C-alpha positions as CSV (number, residue, x, y, z in Angstrom):
1,A,-22.4,15.2,112.2
2,P,-18.7,14.5,112.4
3,T,-17.8,11.0,113.6
4,N,-14.8,12.0,115.8
5,R,-13.6,15.2,117.4
6,P,-10.6,17.0,116.1
7,F,-7.5,18.0,118.2
8,Y,-7.6,21.7,118.9
9,W,-5.3,24.0,120.8
10,D,-6.8,27.3,122.0
11,I,-3.6,29.3,122.7
12,A,-5.4,31.8,124.9
13,K,-6.4,29.0,127.2
14,A,-3.2,27.1,126.9
15,F,-1.4,28.5,129.9
16,D,-4.2,30.3,131.7
17,Q,-7.5,28.3,131.8
18,E,-6.5,24.8,130.8
19,K,-3.4,24.0,132.8
20,H,-4.7,20.5,133.3
21,R,-4.2,19.8,129.6
22,K,-0.4,20.2,130.0
23,W,0.3,22.1,126.8
24,G,4.0,21.3,126.6
25,K,7.0,22.5,128.6
26,D,6.7,26.2,128.0
27,P,3.3,27.1,126.3
28,K,3.6,30.8,127.4
29,T,6.7,31.2,125.1
30,V,5.0,29.5,122.2
31,V,1.9,31.6,122.6
32,S,4.0,34.8,122.8
33,K,5.7,33.8,119.5
34,I,2.4,33.2,117.8
35,V,0.9,36.5,119.0
36,Q,4.0,38.4,118.0
37,S,4.1,36.9,114.5
38,T,0.4,37.5,113.8
39,A,-0.3,40.1,111.1
40,V,-3.6,41.6,110.0
41,P,-4.6,40.2,106.6
42,Y,-4.5,42.6,103.7
43,W,-8.3,42.4,103.2
44,L,-9.1,43.7,106.7
45,P,-9.1,47.3,107.8
46,E,-6.1,48.4,109.9
47,Q,-6.4,47.2,113.5
48,Q,-4.3,45.7,116.3
49,S,-2.9,42.3,115.4
50,V,-2.4,41.3,119.1
51,G,-6.1,40.5,119.6
52,M,-6.1,38.3,116.6
53,G,-3.0,36.5,117.8
54,R,-4.4,36.0,121.3
55,S,-7.6,34.5,119.9
56,S,-5.8,31.9,117.8
57,E,-7.1,28.3,117.8
58,M,-5.2,25.6,116.0
59,W,-7.3,22.8,114.5
60,F,-6.1,19.4,113.4
61,H,-8.7,17.0,111.9
62,P,-8.0,13.4,110.9
63,P,-10.3,12.2,108.1
64,G,-14.0,12.2,109.3
65,A,-13.2,14.3,112.4
66,G,-14.8,17.6,113.0
67,A,-16.3,20.1,115.4
68,P,-20.0,19.3,116.3
69,A,-22.5,22.1,115.6
70,H,-22.0,24.9,118.0
71,M,-22.2,28.7,118.5
72,D,-18.9,30.4,119.5
73,P,-19.1,32.1,122.9
74,H,-17.9,35.5,121.8
75,C,-19.1,38.6,120.0
76,K,-16.5,38.9,117.2
77,T,-16.3,37.6,113.7
78,T,-14.0,34.6,113.1
79,V,-11.8,33.8,110.1
80,S,-10.6,30.2,109.7
81,Y,-7.6,29.6,107.4
82,C,-7.4,26.1,106.0
83,F,-3.7,25.1,105.5
84,S,-4.1,21.5,104.5
85,G,-6.8,18.9,103.6
86,R,-10.4,19.8,102.9
87,R,-13.2,20.6,105.3
88,K,-16.9,20.7,104.9
89,W,-18.6,23.6,106.8
90,R,-22.3,23.6,107.5
91,M,-23.8,26.7,109.0
92,M,-27.2,27.8,110.3
93,I,-28.6,31.1,111.3
94,P,-30.4,30.6,114.6
95,P,-34.2,30.1,114.0
96,A,-36.6,33.0,114.7
97,E,-37.4,31.3,118.0
98,P,-34.0,30.0,119.1
99,N,-33.6,27.5,121.9
100,P,-32.9,29.6,125.0
101,Q,-30.4,27.0,126.2
102,G,-28.1,28.0,123.5
103,Y,-25.9,26.1,121.1
104,F,-23.1,24.5,123.0
105,D,-21.1,21.7,121.3
106,G,-23.5,19.3,119.7
107,E,-26.5,20.1,121.9
108,I,-28.5,20.9,118.7
109,Y,-28.4,17.2,117.7
110,G,-30.5,16.2,120.7
111,A,-28.1,13.8,122.3
112,S,-28.6,15.2,125.8
113,D,-32.1,16.5,125.3
114,P,-34.1,14.5,122.7
115,S,-36.6,17.3,122.3
116,R,-33.9,19.1,120.3
117,R,-33.7,16.5,117.6
118,G,-34.5,18.0,114.3
119,E,-33.4,21.4,115.4
120,W,-30.2,21.3,113.3
121,Q,-31.3,22.6,109.9
122,P,-28.2,24.0,108.2
123,T,-28.9,27.1,106.1
124,F,-25.9,26.4,103.8
125,E,-22.8,24.3,103.4
126,L,-19.5,24.8,101.7
127,E,-16.2,23.0,101.1
128,A,-13.0,24.7,102.1
129,P,-9.8,23.3,100.4
130,A,-6.3,24.1,101.5
131,G,-5.5,27.8,100.9
132,S,-9.0,29.0,101.6
133,A,-10.5,31.1,104.4
134,V,-14.0,30.9,105.8
135,I,-15.7,33.7,107.7
136,V,-18.0,32.9,110.6
137,Y,-20.2,35.7,111.9
138,P,-21.0,35.8,115.6
139,G,-24.1,33.8,116.4
140,M,-23.8,31.5,113.4
141,V,-24.2,27.9,114.4
142,H,-21.6,25.9,112.6
143,E,-20.1,22.4,112.2
144,T,-17.0,21.2,110.4
145,A,-15.9,17.8,109.1
146,S,-12.6,16.8,107.4
147,I,-13.6,15.3,104.1
148,G,-10.3,14.7,102.4
149,E,-8.2,11.6,102.4
150,G,-5.6,13.1,104.7
151,C,-5.7,15.3,107.7
152,S,-6.8,18.9,107.6
153,S,-5.2,21.7,109.6
154,S,-6.3,25.3,110.1
155,I,-6.0,28.3,112.4
156,S,-9.0,30.4,113.5
157,Q,-8.7,33.9,114.8
158,T,-11.2,36.6,115.7
159,F,-11.1,40.2,114.5
160,E,-12.6,43.5,115.8
161,V,-13.1,45.5,112.6
162,P,-15.3,45.5,110.7
163,V,-18.1,44.8,113.1
164,A,-20.9,42.7,111.5
165,A,-23.3,45.6,112.1
166,A,-25.9,44.8,109.4
167,Y,-25.9,41.2,110.5
168,Y,-26.4,42.1,114.1
169,R,-29.3,44.4,113.2
170,A,-31.0,41.8,111.2
171,F,-30.7,39.0,113.7
172,W,-30.5,40.7,117.1
173,P,-34.1,39.8,118.0
174,R,-33.0,36.1,117.8
175,F,-29.7,36.5,119.5
176,A,-31.2,38.3,122.4
177,L,-33.3,35.3,123.2
178,I,-30.3,33.0,123.6
179,Q,-29.1,32.9,127.2
180,E,-25.5,32.1,126.4
181,D,-23.2,33.0,123.5
182,V,-24.2,36.1,121.5
183,G,-27.2,36.8,123.7
184,M,-24.7,38.5,126.0
185,C,-23.2,40.8,123.3
186,G,-25.7,43.6,123.7
């Protein structure tokens, strides 16, 4: 597990849901510029770029920092573009009998509920150097850690098309048992 949390800026929440964080003097203007300058990558089918821009999250990891294992609370596929540094990603498909409490930040390690210790069994891991992109399907439990000597930075965005249909079909019986996150996607 990562030793420290990264700094992250969820632009969609910046001026709407997280006013207490005081995201600068005029976050609405910054968000508007980011949304307007977002383009759909060449490898994705044609779709509206506005949704990708509005879902942007900026991540800044000092060495050793990272996001604890969690499941994203939405039903879209995420792409994370690594701009600098190196990050280790560990991912896990929820088990055949997933924990109905879900997979909120770090709960899978058993810190709050010791009965969950041992539940984190990553299916695979990979290293993402600067210039790479990592795809995270909905319902994938994932953890990141900055493993380079310097800080790592990235932006994550969700996209609508293509829908991970074969993935959903294969794992929907598991997702449906999770009370939060992708269990609500049906």
